[in-house]
N, C-alpha and C positions, 0 to 999 in steps of 0.2 A: 215345402218346408216353412215352417211358420215364422213369422217374425217376433223374437222373443220380447221386444220392447213393447210389442201392443198385447202382451199377456200379462193378467193381474192374478195373483192366487191371492184369496183373502178370507177372513172369515168374520163373522158376525158376532159380536160378543156383549153380554150385559147380565145384569142381576135379572132373577126370574120376572117376568110379567111385564119387561119394559118395550116389549114390542119385536123381538128379534124376527120370531118367525112370520108376523104379518109384515114388516118390512121385507124380509125374504119373499114371500109370496108376490108382494107388490113389484119386485124387481123382476119375478118370474113373467108376470102381467104385461109390464111395461117392454121388457126386451122381446116380447113375443114368444117366450117358451112354454105360456100357460095362456090357453084363450078365455078363461075365466079365473075370478081370484077367489083362490082358497079361503076359508076363513077358519081360524083356530077354535072360536067358540060353536062353528059348526061342526067341527070335528073332520073338516074337510081340507086340511091344509096339505099340500103337497109333501112338504119337507117333514111334518109329522107323520109316518106313514105307519108307525107300530101301532097296534090295538091300544097299548096302554096310554100312548101319548096322546091319540084321538079321545079317550074317554077323559082323561086328568087335563087336557088343554095346557099340556107342558111338553117341552123337548127332552127327550131322555138320551137319545143317542144323535152324535153329530153326524148330518147328512150332506152329502156333497151334491152339487150340479153345475153345470156350465152353461153361460149364456153369453151371448154377444151383443155389444153395444156400439151404435155407431155415434161418433162426436166429432164434428168438422170434417166430414167425410171419411172419416178414417174409422176402420173396423176393429174393436177390440173383443178380445177374449176374456173373459173374467171367469175363473174357477172359483165358487163359494163354497164356504163349508158353514152350515148354521149349527151353532154349537148350543149346548143345554146352558140355562141359568141357574139351575138348581145345584147348590152346593155338594149334594151326595153325588152328582155327575161331573165335579170339575175335573177327571181325569181327560173326558172328551176334551175339554177345552185345551189341557195341557197339551196333549200330543197332536191337537188342530195345529195351535201356536207354533208346535217345533218345526213343522213343514211349509208354514205360510210366510208370505213375503210383507203382508201388512194386513190391516184389521178395522174393521168400524167397530167402535163402541158407542152403543146405545146408551141412551139415560133417558129416563121418564122425565118430563117437564115438571111434574109435581113431585115424584120422588127423590128426584136429585141421584148424587151419589150414595147408592146403597150398599150392602156389605159386602154382596156376591161383586159388585162394579169394583170393589178396591181389590177383591181376590182377583180377577180376571185381567185386571190393569197390572197387578204384580207379576202375573205370570207372564204377560206381553212385554214387560220391562226385563222380566228374565233372560227370555229368547231376543231381545233387540227388535221387536216388531213396530214399526210405524205405525202409526194409526190416525184415524179422522175420529172425529166426535159428532154423533147427531143426537142432537135433542127431539126424542119423540113425544108425541101427545101433546102438543101444543094446544090442541082443542079441550083438552080437560079442564075441570073447573081447579083452579088454585096452580094452573101452568104458570112458571116463571122461569123465562130464559136467562136472564142477566143472574139469577141465584143460583142455577144450577151452574154456570162460568164459574162463579165464585167458589162454590162445592170443588170443581174439578181441581183447581187450582189449589184449594187449601188441603183437601184431604186426600188428593193424589199426588199431589208435588209437582202437577203437569204445567204446562205453559199453555193455556188455551187461548186461539187465537181466533176470534169470530170471522167468518168468510160472508155471514149473511145475518140480518137482523130481522126478527118475524114483524109483520104487517097485523097488529092485535094480537090478542091472546083468548083463552079460554073459547067461548063459543063465538067472539069476534075474529079468531085467528083465520084471515082468508089468504095470506100470501107472505113474500119475503122481499126484502131488499138485497140485492147481491153489491156487496161493497167493491168487489173489483172494478164491476162495470158500471156501478152507481146507477143500476137499473133497478126497478121494482117489478114484479109479477105476481099473478094470482092465478088460481085454479079452478077451471070451470068444473062444476060439481055434476053437472048433466052428462059430461062425457067422461066420468070416471077419474077426473084429473088427466087426462089425455092431452086435452087442449090447454096449453098455458099462454096466457095473456099479459103483455106488457102494459104496465099503467103507470102513470106520473108517481114520483115518490111522495106521500100522504105529508103536508107540510108540518105536522105535529112531529115527527119523528125525525125531521131534517137534522136537528142537532145532533140526535143518537148518532145518525147517520155518518156524520162528519167525525164527531168523537171516535167512534169506532173504526174510522176507514184510517184514522191517524194512528191508533193502537195497532191496526195490520201493517202498516209500513214500519212502525218501531219495531214490531214485533220479528220482522224478517230482514230488518236493517243489519243485523249481525253476519246474516249470509251475502247481503249486498250494501255495503257501505253507502255506495253510490246513490241509492235509492233516498235514503234519507237526506242526503245534500240535495239531491234532484226535489225532493218534496218540498224542503226550508227555501229553496230559491224559488220555484215555481211548481207548484203541486200538478200544473198540466202538463208537465214535462215529461212524468211518468206513464209509461204504456202498460196495458193489461198484460202484454207479454212478459215485460220487466218483473212485475208483482207476481204472475202465475209461476214463473221460472224459480223466484225466490222462495216462494211458499212452498214448491216442490221439494226444493232443496233442501230448507229447513224443517219439512215433515221427514224425509228420508234420513236427514242425520238426528232425528229424534231431539231436535231443539224446540219446536213447537207442535200444538194439535190443533188442526185447524177443525172449526166448530161450525156445522150445520143444524138448520131447524128443519121441523115438519111435524105433519100428523099421518103415520102411514095407512092408519084405519080410514080417515077420510081423504087419501090419496092426495095427500098435498107434501111436496118436497122430494119425493122418491127419485124422479128423473135428475134433478140437480144433484142428490147424493151418488147418483150413476155417474155423471158428469166429473164429479169431485174424485170418485175411485179412480176414473182414468187418467186424469189431470195430476192428481198428487200423490197416490201411492206407489210404491216402487214396481218395477218389472223385475223378472229375474236378474236382469242385468245390471239395476241397480244396487243388487244386492253383493257383498263381497263372496270371492269363491268359497266354497265349502270346505272346511278342512277335515282330515281323517289322518288315520294311521294304517301304514302297510303293515298287515298281520306277519308277514315273513320276516320283516328285519325291523319293526319297531320306528320306523323312520316316519317324518309327517308329509303327508301329500296335500296338494290342492287340487280341486277339479271345478274348472271354471264352467260357467253356465252355457255350455256351445255342444252342437252336434257333435262337433269335430273331436272332441274328449271321450274317452272310454265311457261305457256306459256305468253310472253309479245312482242309485236310488234308496230310499228309506222305508221301511214298513212302518206306517204309523198308526194303523189300525187293523185288526182282526174282525170280522163278523161272519155269522153262518146265516145263508140264505136257504129258507126251506126246499128250493127247486134245484140250485146251482152247487148248493154246498159252502165250503169255506172261500170267503172273499178277502183279499189281501189289499188294502187299500195303501198306495205308494206314492211320493213326490219322486218324480225324476230330476236329477240335479246336474247332470251331464250325459252327454252321449243319446245314443237311439237303442231301443228295444224293441225286436220284432214279435210277433206273435209266431209260435214254434221254433223260437230258438231257445238255446240253454242260458240260465244265468248262475251264478256262483253267490251263496248265502255265506257272505265272510264271517259273519257273526257264529256259524256253527259247522263251516268247513264243507257244506254239502253243495251237491248241483243239483238242479231240478230242470226239468223243462217247462218253458212257458206254453201252456196250451191255449189259454185265450187271454186278451186283454181287452178291456172294458172302460168306457167313459160312463161315469155313473150320474143319473137325474133321480136323486132321493133312492127309492128302491128299484128301480129301472135302468138297465143297461142297454150303452150302445157299443157293439162290438167295433175295435179297432185293430187295423192291419198291423201298425206300429205306434209309439209313443215317444215324443223327442222332449227334451232338456226342457224344463221350468214348467212342465205339467204335472197333473195329478190323476193318477188313474187306478184301476181294480185289476187284480190277478186272480184267477180262478183256478182250482183245482192244486194249490199248493199245499204239500203236506207239512213240512217242518219249518213253515215261518211262525215267528212271533212278534209281539209289538216291538220296537225299536232294532229289528233286524237290519244290515245293510246287505243288500243285493248288487250286485257289481259284475263285471266282465272278468272272468277267471283268468285271463293274462294280467290284467291290472288290478289286483285286489286291495281294497281299502276297507276300513271300518269307521264309519260315522260315529260323532258321540251319542251313545243312546238317550234314551228318554227316561228322567227319574219320575217316579209314581209315590205319591203320599201312602204310608202305612194304612190300613184298615183300622178304625176305633171300635166296632160293635161286632158281636158274634152272636149266632143261634145254631141250635143243634137241627139237623133234619134227619128224616128217615122215610123211606117208602111206605106208603100203606100196605101194599102187599109185597111178600118176599119176591115174588116174581119181578119186580121193577128195580131188585137192588142194582143188577148191573146197569139197566138203562139209566138209573138216578146217577151213579158213578160216572157213565159216559158224558152225561148231559153236565154234570158239573166242570167236568172234564173241559168241555167246549164253551161254557161259560166263562172257566178261569183264563182260556186261550183269548177270548175276546176283550176280557175285561183286566188288566192287570191290578185293580184295587180289590177285585174280588178275590179272596183266598179259600182255598178248600184243606182242611186236615183232619186227622182221627185223632180223637183223643184215647192215648194210650192205655189210659187207665178204666176209662168205661167202654172203649170202641165206639162212641158215638162220632157220625161225621159232623163236624163242625164248618159253617160257612161264616165268614169276616167279608165286611164292606164298611163304606165310609158314612153310613146313616139307616135310619128305620127305612126311610122311602126306598133306599138303595136296594135292602134286602127283600122288602115287599115287592118291588117290581121283579127281581130275580126269581122270586118265588113264583111270582103270577106268569112268568116266560116260562118255567119250568113246566106249568100244567098245562100253557095254553100252547106252545109252540113245538115242545118236546113230548106230550101228553103223559108226564109223568105226574100222578097224584102222590103228594108227601106230605107228612105231616111234620110241623115244627115247633120248637120251645120257644120260650121268651126270649127276649133280647137280653144279652149280656154285655158287659163293658170288656172291652180289650186292654186289661191292665198290663204294667211293664213293672220290673222291677228292677232295683238300683242297689250297689253295694256302697255303704257307708265307711266301714273300719278297712284296717290294713291287717292281714294275717299270713303268718309264714308257717307253710305244711309241708309236709315229706309223705309221698304216697308210694307203697310200694306193692307191685302185682306180683305172686310167685302163685304158678299153678303147675303142678307134677302130675301127669296123667299116665306114665307109662314109659310112652314114648317122648318126643319133644315137647318140651314143656314151654311156658310163657314166664318169661323174666322182664321188669321194667322196674327203675326206680328214678323218682325226680323230686326235688327239692325247689319249691317255687314260691314266691311273694304273691297273694293277691291282693288288689288294692282297686279302688275306683280310678277309672280314666278321667283326664281332663273333659270339659263340659262339651268341647268343639269335636270329642272323638264320639264316634259311632261304631258300636260293635268292639271287636277286641284288638286292643294295643298289646302286642306281643313283644317279649323283649328276650334275648339269648345270651346270658352272660356267663356263659359255661366257658371254663378253661381247660385246657391241657386234655381234651378230648373224653373227658369223663362219660358222656353220652355222645356218641358218633353223630357227625353234622345230618347224614342221611335221615336219622329219625325226627329232626326236628320239625318238617311240614306236618307229619303224623300228630306229633305231640300238638302243636298249634290246630291243628283239625279236631283233636280231641276236646280241648278248651272250647272252640267254637261251638262244636255240637252241644257241650253241657249248657253254654251259655243260652239256648233256645228253651231252659227246662229251669227257673229259677227255685231258689231253697224255700218260699215262703208260700206262693200260691201256684208254681210251676209256669209263670208267664216269663217270656224272655226278659234277660237281664239287658240294659240298654247299653252299658258299656263297663268294659273292665280293664285293669292291667294287670298282665301276667308277667313277672320277670323269674326265668330259670335258673337257679343258682347253683344248683349242683345235681349229682344223681349218680347212678352208674348201671351197667349193663352186661348181661352175660353173653360169652361168645356164640354159643350153641341156642340158648334158649330165647333171646331176646331177638322181636324183629319189629316192623313199623307198626302192626296192629297192635301187638302188645303195648307199644307207646302212647297209642290213641286210646286203647282203653284205660292205662294207668291216668293219663291226663283228664279223661272223662269223670272217672270215679273221683282223683282228686279235686278237682273243681266241686265237685257235689259237696265233699266234705269240709273243704275250707270253705266255702260259700254259707254254710251253717253256722260256720264261728264267726265270719265277718258279718258285722250288724247290717242286715238288709232292710231297705223300706219298700213299701207299694207305691207306684206312681199312677195316676189316673190321667185320662185325657180330659181337657179343660177345654170347653168351646166359647169363641166369641159368639155372643149373640145380640141381636138386635130386636128388642120388642117393643111392637106399634100398638100403642091403645088411646082412646080418646080421653080427655083430661079428667072426666069423672071417675073413669076406673083406676086412675095412676095408682092411689093408696092402696087399694087390694091388690093389685098386680104386684107392686114393689114389696108388700108383706109377704106375698107368696114365693117371691124371688129369694128373699132374705133366709125364708125357711128352706130354700133348696141350695143354701151356700154359695148365692151370687155374690160378686162383687160388682156393684155400679161403677163405671168408668165414666158415665156421663149423661146426660138429658138433654134433648134437643126438642124445643117444642115448635111446631110448623102448623098454623092454622088450626087449632084448639085439638091437634094430636100430638101426641106424646113419642118420642123415639127413645127409649130407653138401652143404653149400651151397658152390656153385662160382661163378665168372665164368670161361667160356671161349669160345674163338673157334667159332664156327660151322664155320670149315674144318675143325677138328680132330675134329669129332662126325660126320660122315657114317657112317652104319651102327654109331654106337656101342652101340645097343641090344643088337645081336648079341654083340658082343665084350663087353659087361658081361655076358650071360647065360652066356657061356661060362667067364668069370671066377669066376662066383657059382654056378656048375651050375644056373642057372636062376631063381636066388631074388633075383636084384638086379633094381631096376627104376629108371627116370630119367624126369623131367619136364623141360622146357626153355621158357623163353619169351625173344624178344628183348629186351635190354635196351640197348645202346647200341653206337654205331659208335667204335672205337679204332683208332689208328694201329699199323699192320702194322711188326714189328722190322724193321729195314733188310735183313738178311740174307735174310728171307723175300719182302721186297718185290722185291729184285734178281731172286731167282729167278722170282718173276711176270714182272717186265718182260721178262726173258730168253725165256721161255715163250712170252710175247705176241709178242716180235719174230719169233721161229721160226715161230709160228703165221702 
């Protein structure tokens, strides 16, 4: 039986290009998992195993692995998930953080806190995940350790506490000073950083060492007030164990974020990062018991991280392997699961046999006889598993809180090149939708086209590439279109009556209702029943609500979903013979469509939060171009002759923008975007959209 206190479940998260995969590759090397270092730029990184990842040098899907690290004669097990940095694949970060106990947030020493860094930090806040910050690329020109710390504090609202300070920076970066032990270390380049030498603290940084050691003591004094008293009386009274214990407690309680530094590519700092992961990030025992609901009686239940408790796990990712089929990644919160046993899917109410359990190393699998609480594994051959499903012991059912995913913002139409591939494409899209909850597939009722929706142009581009390579389906695709939404503005009272007589039993339903916009915080339908005296029997109310909900998926202007609506049923009537649930559902559906035409509606478009990075000399032409795209500049930061322009801009104006930006800046500009919110489309553009839709 594994000791739970020696397990760490961590994720590595950051903005694109901060060095996550390189850092993970170094971890695999120093822990003995790999015997050579895989490099991203060579397309040889172990964790970037997809062809598309190797070609583009980016992480697309989160990959899991398990390593072991010895510190102070103790053998730690670290389950690591390397997550993507590109905003189009933010779902991979979201679902990984849901099941992790801790995280390492990477920051580039030059770029600092970049837009996607803020997104992943907010996701970690949402799931209350303690984290360590690692400032990477200290060897790069323009690296500034203390500036990044200031940004972590200002932009993320965090409390960063350095545990190390660098010796030198840029090409002179050679080592670190450990503020806890007050010792300096440098890495030997000839040994690929495996030899770490202790050196005297350089005299020129001694004042900084003293200043930041005091900040460290003050930072954790809230956890251990006696530490500050000891420090003020006599700094020598404080032991290393005192500080380590206080830093660990403050990190787990989310009061501080310990900060380390290094250069993963130059093999400096990674071993110290591994030490910090085992010292300061929580084990499954440090996290509170997981809370769930008993599906049979609705009572709340707790599951402690113990093998003595009934088995409980959460499926956080579905993937397709060309050799073994469907993979279901899961986190075990309590109990033990044996290969060959049966599990109960509390989310679907179905029971399935566990054929095989594996531990993952990127795209390779190691078979396990059993898996215990606190671990991450993979089930193979599961038919009805979905992301967010709870699996448990049938005698002790529980449903854990599922995972929320953002709505897709961009769509394209796809069709197979040959009619023979029609069924194959349909099956492929179904498999991809199972894997990725931010990928949606639907059919346009009017044109019969298959429409796929995702989080961005790159997201859909990768999916189309996978359809061709992995599944062998050649398909044509249209131009990307924005996923608009519609919103009601006015309030209208409407009466809808359905009467159909066909000789036998007819259909009759009569509903009077008021339709208006719901509050800003309401998503979907707010349904209120104000029927008095049984004018419409209560048993028909769920069908009426269902009819209104279905009608909301097709708005009155462009046929896009209506974001929210408040429907108050005021009056109605029924027929003892001809009325049934279906008649009332159809009546509600028809009534909503009629009423929505009368209630003034508006079109909403997705607005992106973007950061455009350009050299000084191109600032004027780039901002002029952004203004033409209806962008609103929210701020500009200057860093070493480079301008960082922060804007809010409609997605509709940004298709193909990267190509345009590169031509404006001779290839030196870059942009990163993430979805921010939906906003009303200006009337002139809305009229054009409605005209086009009517012509179509």
